[in-house]
Phi, psi and omega in degrees: 000129184287146177282139180246109183288356180263011182299146178284355184260015179294153183279154178300137178090355179283153179274079185273245190295332183227119183293343181269356183298327181294335183272356176284134183268113177292169177290161184294322182291317180297317182295319181292325178292318178297320179298319180297319179294321182293323181293342180272350181281166177302151186296333183274352183283157179294324179300317181295315180298321180294322180296318179295322179298320180294325178296318180296318179298324180288323185283326186302309177298322181296322178293320180299331179268327185285319185299309177301325178296317177299320179297316180296322178296319179296318178299319179296321179295318179297319179298325179290335179278348182292136180286127177266124182287131179275112183262010178278145179287141175285184180294140181265130180250121180273131178245122179278119174287162177293140182295145180296153179294147179284138179265143176290150175295139180296146179292158178296323181231134178278141177291153179296146179294151179295327180256116178278135180297146181286175174297166178308141186245159174228160182268131176240132181270138183199167176245191184299327181276332183238062183255123181298146176253164179292147180292140180294149178281355180296133181295150179293143179295152177275106193240160181268338189207147187221122160273075188219122180267177181286174180304138178224162178260175196245161187327134201275057184241304168232157180266133185213145180288141178224134177248131184243145175293159186278001184289346175261023192294342179278346183267065179256109183305125179083357182231030184274002188304316182298315181292322178301311182294318183294321188256007172100011176282179184206165174302330180294317179293323180292317180296320179296320178295319179295320177298324179294318179297322179290325176296316178299318179300317183293332186250017174290139178292159184299330182273001175105355183259173168234150175236180177292347179253359179298129181082009180092177180104182189252029181282186181251152179268351182268015178245029186296324180296314181294317181293323178292321176297317179295319179296318179298317178301324181293319176293316181297327182299331180267004180086012179278142181221179177284015181276124178293333183279319182267336181228063186297330184282328188239003185303313183295322178298315182292317179301315181298319179295316180296318179298318181296316181296315180294319183290335184258015172288136184284169183299330180277002177096000184249173168247194178301139181290204187064218183288337190294317183298309180293329178295314179294318178300317177303311182297317183287327175297316179292322178297319178294319179301334182262344185234336183058040179272123186303317182294328176290321178299314182300317180293318180295320180295319178295324176294318177297321181300322178294319179296316181296316181288335184269001179287136179279166184299337179282348178103011182242183180220162170219190192305312189281354181057047177244139182293350178270355181281153173286175181275144177228113189296329179293314177294322181300324180300317179289325179295317179296317179299322179293315180298319181294317179297323177295319178295316180297323181284355180085019180268076186276080180286153177302127179089358182296309181299318180295322179296322179291324176294316180295329180297329175299315178295324179298317178289326177300322181289344179259004184269144173227133178122209183218184179293340180281329179187133180187183181195182183239143179263188183274293177242004179208166182302139180178178178237104186224174178300349178285000184301323179300327178296316180295318180297311180299318181299316179293326175298316180295328183274005177084015183243038182296336180265002177295153181305320182296318179292320180291318178295320178295322179295320178294329175294318179298316182295321185272336190233351182231064181250006184259131173235102182234101183292328184298333180255012189277147169242177179299330179296323179296317177299321180298315181288321179298326178305317179281318181301317182298315181292319182297318182286329175298316180286336174290320178073191176066207184296328179301315180289315182300320179294314181292323180297321177294330185278324190256327196297297183293321174301324178291322176299314183292337180281349180292137176273115185260139175241111185285148172050051185257344184210148179277135176274190185295332180271001181087003178276146179285131184237160180280155170236166181203152178212168175243149183210124176247008188081025182301120181263015178244281179274357176062205182292333179296315181294313179299320184288316182293315181293326178289314181296322179298326176293323181282354176249010183295338184298330181231004182287320184231161167276124181293147181270096178269322182248127177228157179288171175300159183307132183261351178225146173264161186299326185244008184233149177292158181292143176290168183292330181218150358287165181298122183287347184279320188270142175205174181260147180252132174279109183274000000 
């Protein structure tokens, strides 16, 4: 029996009568009704399987759209659950601080400060051994004569302020012109002094000293303390110090000399006796007055103590510095200069003032003559070339108007007016060193006459060596020295004593005003007024 494909019993979905029927899309309601009927059929039936397939087809697109939507909804819900930080400020509460204390009205005038500012200061360079100290508040003594220079800066190791008394005010390096012109100096005298300083610099020993043979000549080597002291005095006379800033050319030379003197002081406080001890003490007292270096002060004070203790009851000294020794006018001159320099520097050692008073009596005991004409002897009264030493000493001690000083000055004016270098020996230079200073402090016609006689001849007597040393700019400069054939201090002694005379114009303040005579020729000095103090005409 043939199969009939048109049978009414064909199964759904079979390709029966129309091959295009499976692609025809039934309506949604019809399709949903058929799916519902198929799902009620047995699971193994074709209707049930077709219904499930239709459900899957229906659900798959819906899932593709629904799942992302659900995810987006979930994200939105989570975002809505996130806490939002409130960035608005809360209420502000103002708290009133306690009002500031009321200030008193300032006074019309301020009270003076407890600490008064010091005098103008300068910088001194120094190290631990050579460190300047602050100037003492003790007032400067009222003095008749001053070995004291202008402000200077310091030993060139560390820089430190130093205040200097004004008694050295004429020793302003590079500014001596006014004093030179006023007192009769000249560029020639200044140039000769500078050549001498350069000669000394060139011939300083490696350890800082000078001896009687430094620079050649026939001197002795056992006078090194005295020669070093004289050389130091010569530098100080021009206002040179160990300061690299104020004395760039000679600072190292001066520093080495000072160190050597301080280092070679003996355990008892002295240097070699005779002339050497008072010369070194003189130099260090003046050095301390210009630098305020503590180690220099200590050495100078110990030196002064020996002089004070070694003075004899008559008021004099001799070589050994023992109070049992007789008086020696040559040694006395250096002792007086040392005591005076110590007083000017403010080194008021016990017994210093009394020693200076007794020294007036000591010179009085060596005087012979009257106020009209007289002089001083060596170890006894007399009239000798040593008279200039006595006159200068009395001037330094404040007794320039005493009969002995006046009589001695008249002797110098009448009997010591010759300056002849061709016939000179070292003794002549030694005496001229004192005569020049005594007449400078006397002033007037006595000084003017002597200045005309000695200054330029002394300059011309200097032995010059051209182009021997480099100056600060590196140019070769001349040096110069003096030589008399000195077999003691050699060329160093001749050069220093000569140069000191050519710097007298600004080395000291001249003593124009002195008190009335404090001693009579035959009587001891009265207790008052003080013979040490006098007024200086500035």
